[in-house]
C-alpha positions as CSV (number, residue, x, y, z in Angstrom):
1,S,96.8,71.0,116.3
2,M,98.0,67.6,116.0
3,T,95.7,66.1,118.4
4,M,92.6,67.6,116.9
5,T,93.8,66.3,113.4
6,M,94.5,62.6,114.7
7,M,91.0,62.7,116.5
8,M,89.4,63.9,113.2
9,M,91.2,61.1,111.2
10,M,90.3,58.4,113.5
11,T,86.7,59.6,113.6
12,T,86.4,59.5,109.9
13,I,88.0,56.3,108.9
14,P,85.7,53.4,109.5
15,A,87.0,50.6,111.5
16,P,86.9,47.1,109.7
17,A,83.8,45.5,110.8
18,S,85.8,42.5,111.9
19,A,87.6,44.3,114.4
20,V,84.4,44.8,116.6
21,S,82.7,41.4,115.9
22,G,85.7,39.6,117.0
23,G,86.7,38.5,113.6
24,G,89.8,36.7,115.0
25,L,91.9,39.8,115.1
26,D,94.6,39.2,117.9
27,Y,92.5,39.0,121.1
28,A,89.2,40.7,120.0
29,G,86.0,39.4,121.5
30,L,88.0,36.5,123.7
31,D,87.7,36.1,127.5
32,I,91.1,36.7,128.9
33,S,90.0,37.2,132.4
34,G,92.6,36.6,135.0
35,Q,95.4,35.8,132.6
36,D,98.8,37.2,133.0
37,F,99.9,39.5,130.1
38,S,102.7,41.1,132.3
39,N,106.2,41.8,132.3
40,N,106.5,41.8,128.2
41,S,106.4,38.0,128.1
42,K,105.3,38.9,124.7
43,T,105.1,41.8,122.5
44,Y,101.6,43.3,122.5
45,K,102.3,46.5,120.8
46,G,99.4,47.4,118.5
47,K,97.4,44.4,119.2
48,D,93.5,44.5,119.2
49,F,91.8,43.8,122.4
50,T,88.5,45.3,121.2
51,Q,85.6,43.7,123.7
52,V,87.7,41.4,125.5
53,L,86.5,40.3,128.7
54,A,89.7,41.1,130.9
55,K,88.4,41.1,134.4
56,A,91.5,41.0,137.0
57,T,93.8,40.5,134.0
58,T,97.3,41.7,134.5
59,F,99.0,43.7,131.8
60,A,101.8,45.2,134.5
61,N,105.1,46.2,132.9
62,S,103.8,45.4,129.4
63,N,104.2,47.3,126.1
64,L,100.7,47.9,124.9
65,Q,101.5,51.0,122.9
66,G,98.6,51.6,120.3
67,C,96.6,48.6,121.5
68,R,92.8,48.8,121.0
69,F,90.8,48.1,124.1
70,Y,87.4,49.5,122.5
71,K,84.4,48.4,124.4
72,A,86.5,46.1,126.6
73,Y,85.6,45.0,130.1
74,L,88.7,45.8,132.2
75,V,87.1,45.6,135.7
76,K,90.2,45.4,138.3
77,A,92.8,45.0,135.3
78,D,96.2,45.9,136.3
79,F,98.1,48.2,133.9
80,S,100.6,49.4,136.8
81,N,103.8,50.5,135.1
82,A,102.7,49.6,131.5
83,D,103.4,51.6,128.5
84,I,100.0,52.4,127.0
85,R,100.9,55.3,124.9
86,G,98.4,56.0,122.0
87,A,96.2,53.1,123.2
88,A,92.4,53.3,122.8
89,L,90.5,52.7,125.9
90,E,87.3,54.5,125.1
91,D,83.7,53.0,125.9
92,T,85.6,50.6,128.6
93,N,84.5,49.5,131.9
94,M,87.6,50.4,134.1
95,E,86.3,49.9,137.4
96,G,88.9,49.3,140.0
97,A,91.5,49.1,137.2
98,N,95.2,50.0,138.4
99,L,97.1,52.5,136.4
100,R,99.5,53.4,138.9
101,N,102.9,54.5,136.9
102,A,101.3,53.8,133.6
103,I,102.6,56.0,130.6
104,A,99.2,56.8,129.0
105,S,100.5,59.7,126.9
106,G,98.5,60.3,123.9
107,A,96.1,57.4,125.0
108,Y,92.2,57.8,124.4
109,F,90.0,57.4,127.5
110,G,86.2,57.3,128.2
111,Q,84.3,58.2,131.3
112,S,85.2,55.2,133.1
113,L,88.7,56.6,133.7
114,L,87.0,58.1,136.7
115,D,86.2,54.5,138.2
116,V,89.9,53.4,138.2
117,E,91.4,52.3,141.7
118,S,94.5,54.2,141.3
119,A,96.3,56.6,138.6
120,E,99.1,57.8,140.9
121,N,102.3,58.8,139.2
122,A,100.6,58.0,135.6
123,D,101.5,60.2,132.8
124,F,98.6,61.5,130.8
125,T,100.5,64.0,128.6
126,D,98.4,64.7,125.6
127,A,96.0,61.8,126.3
128,T,92.4,62.4,125.2
129,I,89.9,62.5,128.0
130,P,86.4,63.8,127.8
131,V,86.2,67.3,129.1
132,K,83.6,66.7,131.8
133,T,85.5,63.4,132.8
134,L,88.7,65.4,132.9
135,A,87.6,67.9,135.4
136,Q,86.3,65.3,137.8
137,F,89.5,63.4,137.3
138,C,91.8,66.0,138.2
139,E,90.1,66.7,141.5
140,R,90.9,63.1,142.6
141,D,93.6,62.6,145.3
142,D,95.6,60.0,143.5
143,V,96.0,62.1,140.3
144,K,99.4,63.2,141.2
145,G,103.0,62.5,141.6
146,T,105.7,62.0,139.0
147,N,106.0,59.0,136.5
148,P,109.2,57.0,137.2
149,V,110.1,56.7,133.6
150,T,109.0,59.8,131.9
151,G,109.2,62.3,135.0
């Protein structure tokens, strides 16, 4: 399948070392806690947020397609109504994060998806979620509804 092919490609192509060490790529390694990245005040599509500290940062209504949030600290971050299609959110801390109405199609999540405050009406079509995490996540009361954009 296409998803499997993409996963294999992603796991076999090594990421540049500077991306994880915070070598000045976009926002990698920065403390952006409490800042406002909402409402597409700027286009963030494809930006690198690897290892950011983003406690209570708002990304509401923003286009974050393909962004990398690998190993990011996203406690209480607000992704409501955000477009996070294809975004990499593995190995993050998402405790209390808000994914309400988010478009998360094709996004990559880790176990911390279980710690989000709300996922109501979020679209997880073709998202990559660890099997054990997915089973527990689907049992949540807020994992329901219809995304207002994608249906």
